[in-house]
C-alpha positions as a Markdown table, in Angstrom:
| # | Residue | x | y | z |
|---|---|---|---|---|
| 1 | Unk | 0.0 | 0.0 | 0.0 |
| 2 | Unk | 1.7 | 3.3 | -1.1 |
| 3 | Unk | 2.0 | 6.0 | 1.6 |
| 4 | Unk | -0.1 | 9.1 | 1.3 |
| 5 | Unk | 2.0 | 12.2 | 0.4 |
| 6 | Unk | -0.8 | 14.8 | 0.6 |
| 7 | Unk | -4.1 | 15.1 | 2.3 |
| 8 | Unk | -6.8 | 17.7 | 1.5 |
| 9 | Unk | -10.1 | 17.9 | -0.4 |
| 10 | Unk | -11.4 | 18.3 | -3.9 |
| 11 | Unk | -13.6 | 21.4 | -4.0 |
| 12 | Unk | -16.2 | 22.1 | -6.7 |
| 13 | Unk | -18.9 | 24.6 | -5.9 |
| 14 | Unk | -20.0 | 23.9 | -2.3 |
| 15 | Unk | -19.2 | 20.2 | -2.6 |
| 16 | Unk | -16.1 | 19.0 | -0.8 |
| 17 | Unk | -14.5 | 15.5 | -1.3 |
| 18 | Unk | -11.8 | 14.7 | 1.3 |
| 19 | Unk | -9.0 | 12.8 | -0.4 |
| 20 | Unk | -5.4 | 11.7 | 0.0 |
| 21 | Unk | -2.8 | 11.7 | -2.8 |
| 22 | Unk | -0.6 | 8.7 | -3.5 |
| 23 | Unk | 2.0 | 8.3 | -6.3 |
| 24 | Unk | 0.5 | 6.5 | -9.4 |
| 25 | Unk | 3.8 | 5.0 | -10.6 |
| 26 | Unk | 6.6 | 3.1 | -9.0 |
| 27 | Unk | 9.9 | 3.2 | -11.0 |
| 28 | Unk | 11.7 | -0.1 | -11.3 |
| 29 | Unk | 15.2 | 1.3 | -12.1 |
| 30 | Unk | 18.2 | 0.2 | -10.1 |
| 31 | Unk | 19.6 | 3.1 | -8.1 |
| 32 | Unk | 23.1 | 3.9 | -9.2 |
| 33 | Unk | 25.6 | 5.9 | -7.0 |
| 34 | Unk | 28.8 | 7.7 | -7.8 |
| 35 | Unk | 31.7 | 5.6 | -6.5 |
| 36 | Unk | 35.5 | 5.5 | -6.8 |
| 37 | Unk | 36.3 | 3.0 | -9.6 |
| 38 | Unk | 39.4 | 1.8 | -7.7 |
| 39 | Unk | 38.0 | 0.8 | -4.3 |
| 40 | Unk | 34.2 | 1.3 | -4.7 |
| 41 | Unk | 33.9 | 4.0 | -2.0 |
| 42 | Unk | 30.9 | 6.3 | -2.2 |
| 43 | Unk | 31.6 | 9.8 | -3.6 |
| 44 | Unk | 29.8 | 12.4 | -1.4 |
| 45 | Unk | 28.6 | 15.7 | -2.6 |
| 46 | Unk | 29.4 | 18.6 | -0.3 |
| 47 | Unk | 27.6 | 22.0 | -0.2 |
| 48 | Unk | 30.5 | 24.4 | -0.6 |
| 49 | Unk | 29.9 | 28.2 | -0.7 |
| 50 | Unk | 31.7 | 29.7 | -3.7 |
| 51 | Unk | 32.0 | 33.0 | -1.7 |
| 52 | Unk | 33.6 | 31.9 | 1.5 |
| 53 | Unk | 34.7 | 28.4 | 0.5 |
| 54 | Unk | 33.1 | 26.8 | 3.6 |
| 55 | Unk | 31.0 | 23.7 | 3.8 |
| 56 | Unk | 27.4 | 24.8 | 4.5 |
| 57 | Unk | 25.0 | 22.9 | 6.7 |
| 58 | Unk | 21.7 | 22.1 | 5.2 |
| 59 | Unk | 19.9 | 24.3 | 7.7 |
| 60 | Unk | 21.7 | 27.3 | 6.3 |
| 61 | Unk | 20.8 | 26.6 | 2.7 |
| 62 | Unk | 18.4 | 29.1 | 1.3 |
| 63 | Unk | 17.1 | 29.7 | -2.2 |
| 64 | Unk | 18.3 | 32.4 | -4.5 |
| 65 | Unk | 17.2 | 34.1 | -7.7 |
| 66 | Unk | 19.3 | 36.3 | -10.0 |
| 67 | Unk | 17.8 | 39.4 | -11.6 |
| 68 | Unk | 19.5 | 42.3 | -13.3 |
| 69 | Unk | 22.9 | 41.3 | -12.0 |
| 70 | Unk | 21.7 | 41.1 | -8.4 |
| 71 | Unk | 20.9 | 38.1 | -6.3 |
| 72 | Unk | 17.9 | 37.9 | -4.0 |
| 73 | Unk | 18.3 | 35.4 | -1.1 |
| 74 | Unk | 15.0 | 33.8 | -0.2 |
| 75 | Unk | 14.8 | 32.1 | 3.2 |
| 76 | Unk | 12.2 | 29.5 | 4.1 |
| 77 | Unk | 10.4 | 32.0 | 6.3 |
| 78 | Unk | 10.1 | 34.4 | 3.3 |
| 79 | Unk | 9.0 | 31.5 | 1.0 |
| 80 | Unk | 6.3 | 30.5 | 3.6 |
| 81 | Unk | 4.7 | 34.0 | 3.2 |
| 82 | Unk | 3.9 | 33.5 | -0.5 |
| 83 | Unk | 0.2 | 33.1 | -1.2 |
| 84 | Unk | -0.9 | 29.6 | -1.9 |
| 85 | Unk | -4.7 | 29.8 | -2.2 |
| 86 | Unk | -5.1 | 26.2 | -3.2 |
| 87 | Unk | -3.1 | 24.8 | -0.2 |
| 88 | Unk | -4.8 | 21.6 | 1.1 |
| 89 | Unk | -7.4 | 22.0 | -1.6 |
| 90 | Unk | -7.7 | 20.7 | -5.2 |
| 91 | Unk | -9.6 | 23.7 | -6.5 |
| 92 | Unk | -11.7 | 22.8 | -9.5 |
| 93 | Unk | -11.7 | 25.6 | -12.0 |
| 94 | Unk | -13.8 | 24.1 | -14.8 |
| 95 | Unk | -15.0 | 20.9 | -16.4 |
| 96 | Unk | -14.0 | 20.4 | -20.1 |
| 97 | Unk | -13.9 | 17.7 | -22.8 |
| 98 | Unk | -11.0 | 15.4 | -22.5 |
| 99 | Unk | -9.7 | 16.0 | -26.0 |
| 100 | Unk | -9.2 | 19.7 | -25.2 |
| 101 | Unk | -6.1 | 18.9 | -23.2 |
| 102 | Unk | -2.8 | 18.6 | -25.0 |
| 103 | Unk | -0.9 | 15.5 | -23.6 |
| 104 | Unk | 2.2 | 17.6 | -23.8 |
| 105 | Unk | 1.0 | 19.6 | -20.8 |
| 106 | Unk | 0.7 | 16.5 | -18.5 |
| 107 | Unk | 3.5 | 16.0 | -16.0 |
| 108 | Unk | 3.4 | 13.7 | -12.9 |
| 109 | Unk | 0.5 | 11.3 | -12.3 |
| 110 | Unk | -1.1 | 10.6 | -8.9 |
| 111 | Unk | -4.0 | 8.6 | -7.6 |
| 112 | Unk | -6.7 | 10.0 | -5.3 |
| 113 | Unk | -8.2 | 7.9 | -2.5 |
| 114 | Unk | -11.3 | 8.9 | -0.6 |
| 115 | Unk | -10.3 | 10.0 | 3.0 |
| 116 | Unk | -12.7 | 8.1 | 5.3 |
| 117 | Unk | -16.1 | 6.6 | 4.8 |
| 118 | Unk | -17.9 | 9.9 | 4.7 |
| 119 | Unk | -16.0 | 10.9 | 1.5 |
| 120 | Unk | -17.0 | 7.8 | -0.5 |
| 121 | Unk | -20.4 | 9.1 | -1.7 |
| 122 | Unk | -19.2 | 12.5 | -3.0 |
| 123 | Unk | -16.2 | 10.8 | -4.4 |
| 124 | Unk | -18.3 | 8.3 | -6.4 |
| 125 | Unk | -20.7 | 11.1 | -7.4 |
| 126 | Unk | -17.8 | 13.1 | -9.0 |
| 127 | Unk | -16.2 | 10.0 | -10.5 |
| 128 | Unk | -19.4 | 8.8 | -12.2 |
| 129 | Unk | -20.4 | 12.3 | -13.4 |
| 130 | Unk | -17.0 | 12.7 | -15.1 |
| 131 | Unk | -17.3 | 9.3 | -16.6 |
| 132 | Unk | -20.8 | 9.7 | -18.0 |
| 133 | Unk | -20.1 | 13.2 | -19.4 |
| 134 | Unk | -16.7 | 12.1 | -20.7 |
| 135 | Unk | -15.2 | 15.2 | -19.1 |
| 136 | Unk | -12.1 | 16.1 | -17.1 |
| 137 | Unk | -11.6 | 18.8 | -14.4 |
| 138 | Unk | -9.0 | 21.5 | -14.7 |
| 139 | Unk | -7.8 | 22.2 | -11.1 |
| 140 | Unk | -5.1 | 23.9 | -9.1 |
| 141 | Unk | -3.1 | 22.3 | -6.3 |
| 142 | Unk | -0.3 | 23.3 | -4.0 |
| 143 | Unk | 2.3 | 20.5 | -3.6 |
| 144 | Unk | 5.1 | 21.3 | -1.2 |
| 145 | Unk | 5.9 | 24.9 | -1.9 |
| 146 | Unk | 4.7 | 25.1 | -5.5 |
| 147 | Unk | 1.3 | 25.8 | -6.9 |
| 148 | Unk | 0.5 | 23.7 | -10.0 |
| 149 | Unk | -2.1 | 23.4 | -12.6 |
| 150 | Unk | -3.6 | 19.9 | -12.5 |
| 151 | Unk | -5.9 | 17.6 | -14.4 |
| 152 | Unk | -8.5 | 15.5 | -12.6 |
| 153 | Unk | -9.8 | 12.5 | -14.6 |
| 154 | Unk | -11.3 | 9.0 | -14.1 |
| 155 | Unk | -8.9 | 6.0 | -13.9 |
| 156 | Unk | -10.9 | 2.8 | -13.5 |
| 157 | Unk | -12.5 | 2.9 | -10.1 |
| 158 | Unk | -10.4 | 5.8 | -9.0 |
| 159 | Unk | -9.8 | 9.5 | -9.7 |
| 160 | Unk | -6.4 | 10.3 | -11.1 |
| 161 | Unk | -4.6 | 13.6 | -10.9 |
| 162 | Unk | -1.9 | 14.8 | -13.3 |
| 163 | Unk | 0.1 | 17.9 | -12.5 |
| 164 | Unk | 0.4 | 20.1 | -15.6 |
| 165 | Unk | 2.7 | 22.6 | -17.1 |
| 166 | Unk | 1.2 | 26.1 | -17.4 |
| 167 | Unk | 0.2 | 27.1 | -20.9 |
| 168 | Unk | 3.1 | 29.5 | -21.3 |
| 169 | Unk | 5.6 | 26.8 | -20.2 |
| 170 | Unk | 4.9 | 24.7 | -23.4 |
| 171 | Unk | 7.4 | 25.5 | -26.0 |
| 172 | Unk | 6.2 | 27.2 | -29.2 |
| 173 | Unk | 6.6 | 24.6 | -32.1 |
| 174 | Unk | 7.2 | 27.4 | -34.7 |
| 175 | Unk | 10.2 | 26.6 | -36.8 |
| 176 | Unk | 10.5 | 23.0 | -35.8 |
| 177 | Unk | 8.1 | 21.3 | -38.3 |
| 178 | Unk | 9.1 | 20.2 | -41.8 |
| 179 | Unk | 8.5 | 22.7 | -44.6 |
| 180 | Unk | 4.9 | 23.0 | -45.7 |
| 181 | Unk | 6.0 | 22.3 | -49.3 |
| 182 | Unk | 6.8 | 18.6 | -48.3 |
| 183 | Unk | 4.0 | 16.3 | -49.4 |
| 184 | Unk | 3.5 | 12.5 | -49.6 |
| 185 | Unk | 1.7 | 10.5 | -52.3 |
| 186 | Unk | -1.5 | 8.6 | -51.6 |
| 187 | Unk | 0.4 | 5.3 | -52.4 |
| 188 | Unk | 2.9 | 6.1 | -49.7 |
| 189 | Unk | 0.1 | 6.9 | -47.2 |
| 190 | Unk | -1.6 | 3.6 | -48.0 |
| 191 | Unk | 1.7 | 1.6 | -47.6 |
| 192 | Unk | 2.4 | 3.4 | -44.3 |
| 193 | Unk | -1.1 | 2.6 | -43.0 |
| 194 | Unk | -0.6 | -1.0 | -44.0 |
| 195 | Unk | 2.7 | -1.2 | -42.2 |
| 196 | Unk | 1.0 | 0.3 | -39.1 |
| 197 | Unk | -1.7 | -2.4 | -39.2 |
| 198 | Unk | 0.8 | -5.2 | -39.4 |
| 199 | Unk | 3.0 | -3.8 | -36.6 |
| 200 | Unk | -0.1 | -3.5 | -34.3 |
| 201 | Unk | -1.4 | -7.1 | -34.8 |
| 202 | Unk | -1.3 | -9.0 | -31.5 |
| 203 | Unk | 0.5 | -6.1 | -29.7 |
| 204 | Unk | 0.2 | -6.4 | -25.9 |
| 205 | Unk | 1.4 | -3.3 | -24.0 |
| 206 | Unk | 1.3 | -5.1 | -20.6 |
| 207 | Unk | 3.8 | -7.7 | -21.9 |
| 208 | Unk | 6.6 | -5.1 | -22.5 |
| 209 | Unk | 9.7 | -5.3 | -20.3 |
| 210 | Unk | 12.6 | -2.9 | -19.7 |
| 211 | Unk | 15.4 | -4.8 | -21.4 |
| 212 | Unk | 18.0 | -2.2 | -20.3 |
| 213 | Unk | 17.1 | -2.6 | -16.6 |
| 214 | Unk | 17.1 | -6.4 | -17.0 |
| 215 | Unk | 20.6 | -6.3 | -18.4 |
| 216 | Unk | 21.7 | -3.8 | -15.7 |
| 217 | Unk | 20.3 | -6.0 | -13.0 |
| 218 | Unk | 22.1 | -9.1 | -14.4 |
| 219 | Unk | 25.3 | -7.0 | -14.7 |
| 220 | Unk | 25.1 | -6.0 | -11.0 |
| 221 | Unk | 24.3 | -9.5 | -9.8 |
| 222 | Unk | 27.2 | -10.9 | -11.9 |
| 223 | Unk | 29.6 | -8.4 | -10.3 |
| 224 | Unk | 28.4 | -9.3 | -6.8 |
| 225 | Unk | 28.6 | -13.0 | -7.5 |
| 226 | Unk | 32.0 | -12.6 | -9.3 |
| 227 | Unk | 31.0 | -14.3 | -12.5 |
| 228 | Unk | 30.6 | -13.4 | -16.1 |
| 229 | Unk | 27.3 | -11.8 | -17.1 |
| 230 | Unk | 25.0 | -13.8 | -19.2 |
| 231 | Unk | 25.2 | -13.0 | -22.9 |
| 232 | Unk | 22.4 | -10.9 | -24.3 |
| 233 | Unk | 21.0 | -10.5 | -27.8 |
| 234 | Unk | 22.3 | -7.5 | -29.7 |
| 235 | Unk | 19.9 | -4.6 | -30.3 |
| 236 | Unk | 18.7 | -3.9 | -33.8 |
| 237 | Unk | 20.6 | -1.2 | -35.6 |
| 238 | Unk | 18.9 | 2.1 | -36.4 |
| 239 | Unk | 17.5 | 2.4 | -39.9 |
| 240 | Unk | 19.9 | 4.1 | -42.4 |
| 241 | Unk | 19.2 | 7.1 | -44.6 |
| 242 | Unk | 16.0 | 6.8 | -46.6 |
| 243 | Unk | 16.7 | 6.7 | -50.3 |
| 244 | Unk | 13.5 | 5.2 | -51.7 |
| 245 | Unk | 10.5 | 5.7 | -49.3 |
| 246 | Unk | 8.3 | 3.2 | -51.1 |
| 247 | Unk | 11.0 | 0.6 | -51.2 |
| 248 | Unk | 11.6 | 1.1 | -47.4 |
| 249 | Unk | 7.9 | 0.7 | -46.7 |
| 250 | Unk | 7.6 | -2.4 | -48.8 |
| 251 | Unk | 10.6 | -4.0 | -47.2 |
| 252 | Unk | 9.2 | -3.2 | -43.7 |
| 253 | Unk | 5.9 | -4.8 | -44.6 |
| 254 | Unk | 7.7 | -7.9 | -45.9 |
| 255 | Unk | 9.8 | -8.2 | -42.8 |
| 256 | Unk | 6.6 | -7.8 | -40.6 |
| 257 | Unk | 4.9 | -10.6 | -42.6 |
| 258 | Unk | 8.0 | -12.9 | -42.1 |
| 259 | Unk | 8.0 | -12.2 | -38.3 |
| 260 | Unk | 4.3 | -13.1 | -38.1 |
| 261 | Unk | 4.7 | -16.4 | -40.1 |
| 262 | Unk | 5.1 | -19.4 | -37.8 |
| 263 | Unk | 8.2 | -21.5 | -38.6 |
| 264 | Unk | 7.6 | -24.5 | -40.8 |
| 265 | Unk | 7.5 | -27.8 | -39.0 |
| 266 | Unk | 10.3 | -30.2 | -39.6 |
| 267 | Unk | 9.3 | -33.5 | -41.2 |
| 268 | Unk | 8.7 | -36.3 | -38.8 |
| 269 | Unk | 11.7 | -38.6 | -38.3 |
| 270 | Unk | 11.3 | -42.3 | -39.0 |
| 271 | Unk | 11.5 | -44.5 | -36.0 |
| 272 | Unk | 14.3 | -47.0 | -35.6 |
| 273 | Unk | 11.8 | -49.9 | -36.0 |
| 274 | Unk | 10.6 | -48.5 | -39.3 |
| 275 | Unk | 14.1 | -48.1 | -40.6 |
| 276 | Unk | 15.0 | -51.6 | -39.6 |
| 277 | Unk | 11.9 | -52.9 | -41.3 |
| 278 | Unk | 12.6 | -51.0 | -44.4 |
| 279 | Unk | 16.2 | -52.4 | -44.6 |
| 280 | Unk | 15.0 | -56.0 | -44.6 |
| 281 | Unk | 14.8 | -57.6 | -48.0 |
| 282 | Unk | 11.5 | -59.3 | -48.8 |
| 283 | Unk | 11.5 | -63.1 | -48.7 |
| 284 | Unk | 11.4 | -64.8 | -52.1 |
| 285 | Unk | 8.4 | -66.8 | -53.1 |
| 286 | Unk | 9.0 | -70.5 | -52.5 |
| 287 | Unk | 11.9 | -70.0 | -50.3 |
| 288 | Unk | 12.2 | -72.9 | -47.8 |
| 289 | Unk | 12.1 | -71.9 | -44.2 |
| 290 | Unk | 14.6 | -73.4 | -41.9 |
| 291 | Unk | 13.6 | -75.1 | -38.7 |
């Protein structure tokens, strides 16, 4: 059971839904540390002031911001005075259609759990209304010392919350796209769609594994056990420069077809008894049997 990292309430209108926030994901990566390659000793990071050269205790570490050549030092007491109107509250601003949200704005996901029996009914009311109307809620929430835009949506039997980037934080794509003069032929579109269909047949997202982490885990265990790591299959090389787009599409489809075709079964081997029987010469007619 994940630990709650935030407790508060969802507020929309005069309705309040007490909830607690828990992380929605659990990363499986192996934690790597910086160590000395000769003896394996941990390398520690020290907080050294570049003005006085002294090591600074964490209690004396403040935040700073540079502006117009000057540095403003912001202590925890000053930061605590900043207004956070949505502290302990997931403040619903509006309900909108799900397709109005650009996935590029989504940041970290969390799950919301009702806080206590009394919260269950308003929780279910909000969840089912969002589900039936196919809408999501745009909200604000204060996590730690930062206020964030957030998206509230249905996730199975739960409500999920995604912190979001503010609209002005998403980079303008101007100048990044290919020239508008670049076009593709209908035949190329048809071949690309056919390749997509073949690549998607039988795809199971839940069956995917992190090959890199598996190899890293095997490498760590082999070093601890003082043995050679197990050999692993080489990764496929990246495609080269495209010379003929249609030829590349056709070759990709042919390869996908070959990967989907089950290997031919080897012909059944004859048993030793059948081989022995076949090697016997048939008896001649009229041959006299011996005793």
